[in-house]
MARNU-770061 format. One record per atom (N, C-alpha, C, O): residue number from 1; atom name; z, y, x. Coordinates in Angstrom, 1 decimal. Layout:
@seq=NUM	atom=CA	up=Z	north=Y	east=X
...
// end
This chain:
@seq=1	atom=N	up=-62.0	north=-104.3	east=-45.9
@seq=1	atom=CA	up=-60.2	north=-104.2	east=-46.7
@seq=1	atom=C	up=-59.0	north=-103.9	east=-45.8
@seq=1	atom=O	up=-58.8	north=-104.4	east=-44.7
@seq=2	atom=N	up=-58.3	north=-103.2	east=-46.3
@seq=2	atom=CA	up=-57.5	north=-102.6	east=-45.3
@seq=2	atom=C	up=-56.3	north=-103.4	east=-45.7
@seq=2	atom=O	up=-56.2	north=-103.2	east=-46.9
@seq=3	atom=N	up=-55.4	north=-104.0	east=-45.4
@seq=3	atom=CA	up=-54.2	north=-105.2	east=-45.7
@seq=3	atom=C	up=-53.1	north=-104.5	east=-44.9
@seq=3	atom=O	up=-53.4	north=-104.2	east=-43.7
@seq=4	atom=N	up=-52.1	north=-104.3	east=-45.3
@seq=4	atom=CA	up=-51.0	north=-104.0	east=-44.6
@seq=4	atom=C	up=-50.2	north=-105.0	east=-43.9
@seq=4	atom=O	up=-49.7	north=-105.7	east=-44.8
@seq=5	atom=N	up=-49.6	north=-105.4	east=-42.5
@seq=5	atom=CA	up=-48.9	north=-106.4	east=-41.6
@seq=5	atom=C	up=-47.6	north=-106.7	east=-42.8
@seq=5	atom=O	up=-46.8	north=-105.9	east=-43.4
@seq=6	atom=N	up=-47.6	north=-107.9	east=-43.0
@seq=6	atom=CA	up=-46.2	north=-108.3	east=-43.3
@seq=6	atom=C	up=-45.3	north=-109.5	east=-42.3
@seq=6	atom=O	up=-45.7	north=-110.2	east=-41.4
@seq=7	atom=N	up=-43.9	north=-109.3	east=-42.8
@seq=7	atom=CA	up=-42.7	north=-110.1	east=-41.9
@seq=7	atom=C	up=-42.7	north=-109.4	east=-40.6
@seq=7	atom=O	up=-42.5	north=-108.1	east=-40.5
@seq=8	atom=N	up=-42.8	north=-110.0	east=-39.7
@seq=8	atom=CA	up=-42.4	north=-109.6	east=-38.1
@seq=8	atom=C	up=-43.8	north=-108.6	east=-37.4
@seq=8	atom=O	up=-43.8	north=-107.9	east=-36.4
@seq=9	atom=N	up=-44.8	north=-108.7	east=-38.1
@seq=9	atom=CA	up=-46.1	north=-108.1	east=-38.0
@seq=9	atom=C	up=-46.4	north=-106.4	east=-37.9
@seq=9	atom=O	up=-47.0	north=-105.5	east=-37.2
@seq=10	atom=N	up=-45.3	north=-106.9	east=-39.4
@seq=10	atom=CA	up=-45.1	north=-104.9	east=-39.5
@seq=10	atom=C	up=-44.5	north=-103.9	east=-38.8
@seq=10	atom=O	up=-43.7	north=-104.1	east=-38.0
@seq=11	atom=N	up=-45.3	north=-102.7	east=-39.2
@seq=11	atom=CA	up=-45.0	north=-101.3	east=-38.1
@seq=11	atom=C	up=-43.5	north=-101.1	east=-39.4
@seq=11	atom=O	up=-43.1	north=-101.3	east=-40.6
@seq=12	atom=N	up=-42.9	north=-100.5	east=-38.0
@seq=12	atom=CA	up=-41.3	north=-100.2	east=-39.0
@seq=12	atom=C	up=-41.5	north=-98.4	east=-38.8
@seq=12	atom=O	up=-41.7	north=-98.0	east=-37.7
@seq=13	atom=N	up=-41.5	north=-97.8	east=-39.5
@seq=13	atom=CA	up=-41.3	north=-96.4	east=-39.0
@seq=13	atom=C	up=-40.4	north=-95.4	east=-38.5
@seq=13	atom=O	up=-39.7	north=-94.7	east=-39.2
@seq=14	atom=N	up=-40.4	north=-95.2	east=-37.2
@seq=14	atom=CA	up=-39.4	north=-94.4	east=-36.6
@seq=14	atom=C	up=-40.0	north=-93.3	east=-36.3
@seq=14	atom=O	up=-41.2	north=-93.2	east=-36.4
@seq=15	atom=N	up=-38.9	north=-92.3	east=-35.8
@seq=15	atom=CA	up=-39.6	north=-90.4	east=-35.4
@seq=15	atom=C	up=-38.8	north=-90.3	east=-33.9
@seq=15	atom=O	up=-38.7	north=-89.3	east=-33.4
@seq=16	atom=N	up=-38.3	north=-91.5	east=-33.3
@seq=16	atom=CA	up=-37.2	north=-90.9	east=-32.3
@seq=16	atom=C	up=-37.4	north=-92.4	east=-31.4
@seq=16	atom=O	up=-38.0	north=-93.4	east=-31.9
@seq=17	atom=N	up=-36.8	north=-92.4	east=-30.2
@seq=17	atom=CA	up=-36.4	north=-93.7	east=-29.3
@seq=17	atom=C	up=-35.9	north=-93.2	east=-28.1
@seq=17	atom=O	up=-36.4	north=-92.3	east=-27.5
@seq=18	atom=N	up=-34.8	north=-93.8	east=-27.8
@seq=18	atom=CA	up=-34.3	north=-93.9	east=-27.1
@seq=18	atom=C	up=-34.2	north=-95.3	east=-25.8
@seq=18	atom=O	up=-34.0	north=-96.5	east=-25.9
@seq=19	atom=N	up=-34.5	north=-94.5	east=-24.4
@seq=19	atom=CA	up=-34.9	north=-95.8	east=-23.4
@seq=19	atom=C	up=-33.7	north=-96.1	east=-22.4
@seq=19	atom=O	up=-33.5	north=-95.3	east=-21.4
@seq=20	atom=N	up=-32.9	north=-96.9	east=-22.6
@seq=20	atom=CA	up=-31.7	north=-97.3	east=-21.3
@seq=20	atom=C	up=-32.4	north=-98.4	east=-20.5
@seq=20	atom=O	up=-33.2	north=-99.3	east=-20.9
@seq=21	atom=N	up=-32.0	north=-98.1	east=-19.0
@seq=21	atom=CA	up=-32.9	north=-98.7	east=-18.4
@seq=21	atom=C	up=-31.3	north=-98.5	east=-16.9
@seq=21	atom=O	up=-30.6	north=-97.6	east=-16.6
@seq=22	atom=N	up=-31.4	north=-100.2	east=-16.1
@seq=22	atom=CA	up=-30.5	north=-100.2	east=-15.0
@seq=22	atom=C	up=-31.6	north=-101.2	east=-14.2
@seq=22	atom=O	up=-32.3	north=-102.2	east=-14.7
@seq=23	atom=N	up=-31.5	north=-100.5	east=-12.8
@seq=23	atom=CA	up=-31.6	north=-101.9	east=-11.8
@seq=23	atom=C	up=-30.2	north=-102.6	east=-11.0
@seq=23	atom=O	up=-30.2	north=-103.7	east=-10.6
@seq=24	atom=N	up=-29.2	north=-101.7	east=-11.0
@seq=24	atom=CA	up=-28.3	north=-102.2	east=-10.1
@seq=24	atom=C	up=-27.6	north=-103.3	east=-11.0
@seq=24	atom=O	up=-27.5	north=-103.1	east=-12.2
@seq=25	atom=N	up=-26.9	north=-104.5	east=-10.4
@seq=25	atom=CA	up=-26.4	north=-105.8	east=-11.1
@seq=25	atom=C	up=-25.3	north=-105.3	east=-12.1
@seq=25	atom=O	up=-25.3	north=-105.6	east=-13.3
@seq=26	atom=N	up=-24.4	north=-104.4	east=-11.4
@seq=26	atom=CA	up=-23.2	north=-103.9	east=-11.9
@seq=26	atom=C	up=-24.0	north=-103.2	east=-13.3
@seq=26	atom=O	up=-23.8	north=-103.7	east=-14.4
@seq=27	atom=N	up=-24.9	north=-101.8	east=-13.1
@seq=27	atom=CA	up=-25.3	north=-101.2	east=-14.2
@seq=27	atom=C	up=-26.3	north=-101.9	east=-15.2
@seq=27	atom=O	up=-26.7	north=-101.3	east=-16.2
@seq=28	atom=N	up=-26.6	north=-103.4	east=-14.9
@seq=28	atom=CA	up=-27.3	north=-103.9	east=-15.8
@seq=28	atom=C	up=-26.3	north=-104.7	east=-16.8
@seq=28	atom=O	up=-26.6	north=-105.1	east=-17.9
@seq=29	atom=N	up=-25.0	north=-104.9	east=-16.1
@seq=29	atom=CA	up=-24.0	north=-105.6	east=-16.9
@seq=29	atom=C	up=-23.0	north=-104.9	east=-18.0
@seq=29	atom=O	up=-22.1	north=-105.3	east=-18.6
@seq=30	atom=N	up=-23.5	north=-103.8	east=-17.9
@seq=30	atom=CA	up=-22.8	north=-102.8	east=-18.7
@seq=30	atom=C	up=-23.6	north=-102.0	east=-19.5
@seq=30	atom=O	up=-23.2	north=-100.8	east=-19.7
@seq=31	atom=N	up=-24.6	north=-102.3	east=-19.9
@seq=31	atom=CA	up=-26.1	north=-101.9	east=-20.3
@seq=31	atom=C	up=-26.1	north=-101.6	east=-21.8
@seq=31	atom=O	up=-26.4	north=-100.6	east=-22.5
@seq=32	atom=N	up=-25.2	north=-103.2	east=-22.3
@seq=32	atom=CA	up=-25.2	north=-103.2	east=-23.6
@seq=32	atom=C	up=-24.2	north=-102.3	east=-24.1
@seq=32	atom=O	up=-24.4	north=-101.7	east=-25.1
@seq=33	atom=N	up=-23.0	north=-102.2	east=-23.4
@seq=33	atom=CA	up=-22.0	north=-101.1	east=-23.8
@seq=33	atom=C	up=-22.6	north=-99.7	east=-23.9
@seq=33	atom=O	up=-22.0	north=-98.9	east=-24.7
@seq=34	atom=N	up=-23.6	north=-99.3	east=-23.3
@seq=34	atom=CA	up=-23.7	north=-97.9	east=-23.2
@seq=34	atom=C	up=-24.8	north=-97.8	east=-24.7
@seq=34	atom=O	up=-24.8	north=-96.9	east=-25.6
@seq=35	atom=N	up=-25.4	north=-98.7	east=-24.6
@seq=35	atom=CA	up=-26.2	north=-98.5	east=-26.1
@seq=35	atom=C	up=-25.5	north=-98.5	east=-27.1
@seq=35	atom=O	up=-25.9	north=-97.9	east=-28.1
@seq=36	atom=N	up=-24.1	north=-99.4	east=-27.4
@seq=36	atom=CA	up=-23.2	north=-99.4	east=-28.6
@seq=36	atom=C	up=-22.5	north=-98.0	east=-28.3
@seq=36	atom=O	up=-22.0	north=-97.4	east=-29.2
@seq=37	atom=N	up=-22.4	north=-97.8	east=-27.4
@seq=37	atom=CA	up=-21.3	north=-96.1	east=-27.3
@seq=37	atom=C	up=-22.4	north=-95.2	east=-28.1
@seq=37	atom=O	up=-22.1	north=-94.7	east=-29.2
@seq=38	atom=N	up=-23.7	north=-94.9	east=-27.7
@seq=38	atom=CA	up=-24.5	north=-94.0	east=-28.1
@seq=38	atom=C	up=-25.0	north=-94.3	east=-29.4
@seq=38	atom=O	up=-25.5	north=-93.4	east=-30.2
@seq=39	atom=N	up=-25.1	north=-95.7	east=-29.9
@seq=39	atom=CA	up=-25.4	north=-96.0	east=-31.3
@seq=39	atom=C	up=-24.1	north=-95.4	east=-32.1
@seq=39	atom=O	up=-23.9	north=-95.0	east=-33.2
@seq=40	atom=N	up=-23.3	north=-95.4	east=-31.2
@seq=40	atom=CA	up=-21.4	north=-94.8	east=-32.3
@seq=40	atom=C	up=-21.8	north=-93.7	east=-32.5
@seq=40	atom=O	up=-21.7	north=-93.1	east=-33.6
@seq=41	atom=N	up=-22.3	north=-93.2	east=-31.5
@seq=41	atom=CA	up=-21.9	north=-91.5	east=-31.3
@seq=41	atom=C	up=-23.4	north=-90.7	east=-32.1
@seq=41	atom=O	up=-23.6	north=-89.5	east=-32.4
@seq=42	atom=N	up=-24.3	north=-91.7	east=-32.3
@seq=42	atom=CA	up=-25.2	north=-91.4	east=-33.7
@seq=42	atom=C	up=-25.4	north=-91.7	east=-34.7
@seq=42	atom=O	up=-26.5	north=-91.9	east=-35.0
@seq=43	atom=N	up=-24.3	north=-91.8	east=-35.7
@seq=43	atom=CA	up=-24.2	north=-92.5	east=-37.1
@seq=43	atom=C	up=-25.1	north=-92.3	east=-38.1
@seq=43	atom=O	up=-25.2	north=-92.9	east=-39.1
@seq=44	atom=N	up=-26.0	north=-90.9	east=-37.8
@seq=44	atom=CA	up=-27.0	north=-90.9	east=-38.9
@seq=44	atom=C	up=-28.3	north=-91.1	east=-38.3
@seq=44	atom=O	up=-29.2	north=-90.5	east=-38.7
@seq=45	atom=N	up=-28.4	north=-92.0	east=-37.2
@seq=45	atom=CA	up=-29.9	north=-92.3	east=-37.0
@seq=45	atom=C	up=-30.2	north=-94.0	east=-37.3
@seq=45	atom=O	up=-30.0	north=-95.1	east=-36.7
@seq=46	atom=N	up=-30.4	north=-93.9	east=-37.9
@seq=46	atom=CA	up=-30.8	north=-95.8	east=-38.7
@seq=46	atom=C	up=-31.8	north=-96.2	east=-37.6
@seq=46	atom=O	up=-32.9	north=-95.7	east=-37.3
@seq=47	atom=N	up=-31.2	north=-97.3	east=-37.1
@seq=47	atom=CA	up=-31.9	north=-98.4	east=-36.2
@seq=47	atom=C	up=-33.1	north=-99.3	east=-36.7
@seq=47	atom=O	up=-32.8	north=-100.4	east=-37.2
@seq=48	atom=N	up=-34.3	north=-99.0	east=-36.7
@seq=48	atom=CA	up=-35.3	north=-99.4	east=-36.8
@seq=48	atom=C	up=-35.9	north=-101.0	east=-36.2
@seq=48	atom=O	up=-36.3	north=-101.9	east=-36.8
@seq=49	atom=N	up=-35.7	north=-100.8	east=-35.0
@seq=49	atom=CA	up=-36.3	north=-101.9	east=-33.8
@seq=49	atom=C	up=-35.4	north=-101.8	east=-32.3
@seq=49	atom=O	up=-34.8	north=-100.9	east=-31.7
@seq=50	atom=N	up=-35.7	north=-102.9	east=-31.9
@seq=50	atom=CA	up=-35.3	north=-102.3	east=-30.3
@seq=50	atom=C	up=-35.8	north=-103.7	east=-29.6
@seq=50	atom=O	up=-35.7	north=-104.9	east=-29.9
@seq=51	atom=N	up=-36.4	north=-102.9	east=-28.3
@seq=51	atom=CA	up=-37.2	north=-103.8	east=-27.3
@seq=51	atom=C	up=-36.5	north=-104.1	east=-26.1
@seq=51	atom=O	up=-36.3	north=-103.2	east=-25.3
@seq=52	atom=N	up=-36.0	north=-105.4	east=-25.8
@seq=52	atom=CA	up=-35.5	north=-105.7	east=-24.2
@seq=52	atom=C	up=-36.5	north=-106.3	east=-23.7
@seq=52	atom=O	up=-37.2	north=-107.2	east=-24.1
@seq=53	atom=N	up=-36.8	north=-105.2	east=-22.3
@seq=53	atom=CA	up=-37.6	north=-105.6	east=-21.0
@seq=53	atom=C	up=-36.9	north=-105.9	east=-19.9
@seq=53	atom=O	up=-35.8	north=-105.3	east=-19.6
@seq=54	atom=N	up=-37.6	north=-106.8	east=-19.2
@seq=54	atom=CA	up=-36.7	north=-107.4	east=-18.1
@seq=54	atom=C	up=-38.0	north=-107.6	east=-16.8
@seq=54	atom=O	up=-38.6	north=-108.6	east=-16.8
@seq=55	atom=N	up=-38.2	north=-106.6	east=-15.9
@seq=55	atom=CA	up=-38.9	north=-106.4	east=-15.1
@seq=55	atom=C	up=-38.4	north=-106.7	east=-13.8
@seq=55	atom=O	up=-37.3	north=-106.3	east=-13.4
@seq=56	atom=N	up=-39.3	north=-107.6	east=-12.8
@seq=56	atom=CA	up=-38.6	north=-107.8	east=-11.3
@seq=56	atom=C	up=-39.5	north=-107.9	east=-10.3
@seq=56	atom=O	up=-40.4	north=-108.8	east=-10.6
@seq=57	atom=N	up=-39.5	north=-107.3	east=-9.0
@seq=57	atom=CA	up=-40.0	north=-108.1	east=-7.6
@seq=57	atom=C	up=-39.4	north=-108.6	east=-7.2
@seq=57	atom=O	up=-38.5	north=-109.3	east=-7.6
@seq=58	atom=N	up=-39.9	north=-108.5	east=-5.9
@seq=58	atom=CA	up=-39.2	north=-109.2	east=-4.8
@seq=58	atom=C	up=-37.9	north=-108.7	east=-4.5
@seq=58	atom=O	up=-37.2	north=-109.5	east=-3.9
@seq=59	atom=N	up=-37.3	north=-107.6	east=-4.7
@seq=59	atom=CA	up=-36.0	north=-107.0	east=-4.1
@seq=59	atom=C	up=-35.5	north=-106.3	east=-5.8
@seq=59	atom=O	up=-34.4	north=-106.0	east=-5.7
@seq=60	atom=N	up=-35.9	north=-106.1	east=-6.8
@seq=60	atom=CA	up=-35.4	north=-105.1	east=-7.9
@seq=60	atom=C	up=-35.7	north=-106.3	east=-8.9
@seq=60	atom=O	up=-36.5	north=-107.2	east=-9.1
@seq=61	atom=N	up=-34.5	north=-105.9	east=-9.7
@seq=61	atom=CA	up=-34.6	north=-106.3	east=-11.4
@seq=61	atom=C	up=-34.3	north=-104.9	east=-12.0
@seq=61	atom=O	up=-33.5	north=-104.0	east=-11.7
@seq=62	atom=N	up=-35.2	north=-105.0	east=-13.0
@seq=62	atom=CA	up=-35.2	north=-103.6	east=-13.6
@seq=62	atom=C	up=-34.6	north=-104.2	east=-15.7
@seq=62	atom=O	up=-35.6	north=-104.6	east=-16.4
@seq=63	atom=N	up=-33.7	north=-104.2	east=-16.1
@seq=63	atom=CA	up=-33.5	north=-104.1	east=-17.4
@seq=63	atom=C	up=-33.4	north=-103.2	east=-18.1
@seq=63	atom=O	up=-32.5	north=-102.3	east=-18.0
@seq=64	atom=N	up=-34.5	north=-103.1	east=-19.4
@seq=64	atom=CA	up=-34.7	north=-101.6	east=-20.2
@seq=64	atom=C	up=-34.5	north=-102.1	east=-21.5
@seq=64	atom=O	up=-35.0	north=-103.2	east=-21.8
@seq=65	atom=N	up=-33.7	north=-101.2	east=-22.6
@seq=65	atom=CA	up=-33.2	north=-101.6	east=-23.4
@seq=65	atom=C	up=-34.2	north=-100.6	east=-24.6
@seq=65	atom=O	up=-33.6	north=-99.5	east=-24.5
@seq=66	atom=N	up=-35.1	north=-100.5	east=-25.3
@seq=66	atom=CA	up=-35.5	north=-99.4	east=-26.1
@seq=66	atom=C	up=-34.8	north=-99.2	east=-27.5
@seq=66	atom=O	up=-34.3	north=-100.3	east=-27.7
@seq=67	atom=N	up=-34.5	north=-98.6	east=-28.3
@seq=67	atom=CA	up=-34.0	north=-98.6	east=-29.3
@seq=67	atom=C	up=-35.0	north=-97.2	east=-29.7
@seq=67	atom=O	up=-35.3	north=-96.2	east=-29.0
@seq=68	atom=N	up=-35.6	north=-97.8	east=-31.6
@seq=68	atom=CA	up=-36.4	north=-97.0	east=-32.0
@seq=68	atom=C	up=-35.8	north=-96.5	east=-33.2
@seq=68	atom=O	up=-35.3	north=-97.4	east=-33.9
@seq=69	atom=N	up=-35.7	north=-95.4	east=-33.7
@seq=69	atom=CA	up=-34.7	north=-94.9	east=-34.7
@seq=69	atom=C	up=-35.3	north=-94.0	east=-36.0
@seq=69	atom=O	up=-36.4	north=-93.6	east=-35.8
@seq=70	atom=N	up=-34.8	north=-93.9	east=-36.8
@seq=70	atom=CA	up=-35.3	north=-92.6	east=-38.1
@seq=70	atom=C	up=-34.0	north=-91.9	east=-38.0
@seq=70	atom=O	up=-32.9	north=-92.2	east=-38.0
@seq=71	atom=N	up=-34.6	north=-91.0	east=-38.0
@seq=71	atom=CA	up=-33.5	north=-89.6	east=-38.8
@seq=71	atom=C	up=-34.1	north=-88.8	east=-39.4
@seq=71	atom=O	up=-35.2	north=-88.4	east=-39.0
@seq=72	atom=N	up=-33.5	north=-88.5	east=-40.3
@seq=72	atom=CA	up=-34.0	north=-87.4	east=-41.5
@seq=72	atom=C	up=-34.8	north=-86.0	east=-40.7
@seq=72	atom=O	up=-34.1	north=-85.3	east=-40.0
@seq=73	atom=N	up=-35.6	north=-85.9	east=-40.8
@seq=73	atom=CA	up=-36.2	north=-84.6	east=-40.3
@seq=73	atom=C	up=-35.4	north=-83.4	east=-40.3
@seq=73	atom=O	up=-35.3	north=-82.7	east=-39.3
@seq=74	atom=N	up=-34.9	north=-83.1	east=-41.6
@seq=74	atom=CA	up=-34.0	north=-82.1	east=-41.6
@seq=74	atom=C	up=-32.7	north=-81.9	east=-41.0
@seq=74	atom=O	up=-32.0	north=-80.9	east=-41.0
@seq=75	atom=N	up=-32.3	north=-83.1	east=-40.4
@seq=75	atom=CA	up=-31.2	north=-83.5	east=-39.6
@seq=75	atom=C	up=-31.7	north=-83.0	east=-38.0
@seq=75	atom=O	up=-31.3	north=-82.0	east=-37.5
@seq=76	atom=N	up=-32.7	north=-83.8	east=-37.5
@seq=76	atom=CA	up=-33.4	north=-83.4	east=-36.4
@seq=76	atom=C	up=-34.1	north=-82.0	east=-35.9
@seq=76	atom=O	up=-34.3	north=-81.6	east=-34.8
@seq=77	atom=N	up=-34.3	north=-81.3	east=-37.1
@seq=77	atom=CA	up=-34.6	north=-80.0	east=-37.0
@seq=77	atom=C	up=-33.5	north=-78.8	east=-37.0
@seq=77	atom=O	up=-33.6	north=-77.6	east=-36.6
@seq=78	atom=N	up=-32.4	north=-79.3	east=-37.5
@seq=78	atom=CA	up=-30.9	north=-78.7	east=-37.2
@seq=78	atom=C	up=-30.6	north=-79.1	east=-35.9
@seq=78	atom=O	up=-30.0	north=-78.2	east=-35.4
@seq=79	atom=N	up=-30.7	north=-79.8	east=-35.2
@seq=79	atom=CA	up=-29.8	north=-80.2	east=-34.0
@seq=79	atom=C	up=-31.4	north=-79.1	east=-32.9
@seq=79	atom=O	up=-31.4	north=-79.4	east=-31.7
@seq=80	atom=N	up=-32.1	north=-78.6	east=-33.1
@seq=80	atom=CA	up=-33.2	north=-77.6	east=-32.9
@seq=80	atom=C	up=-33.9	north=-78.0	east=-31.7
@seq=80	atom=O	up=-34.9	north=-77.4	east=-31.3
// end
């Protein structure tokens, strides 16, 4: 039986992803501003999901924000 997941387990269609990351403390502090600016400069891309990841070792901390989006194929093709 082939069942579709529902709720948070459902797969959201996307055809593009943008990853923002920073390891330096000052860069991590402004990472959200960079994401917001990118979203505002690409209004035709519909954001369908985001994942925030934090990884660290004894010396470094890395923050990554991955934005998954849907862009109409004809608009993506027009960009080349």
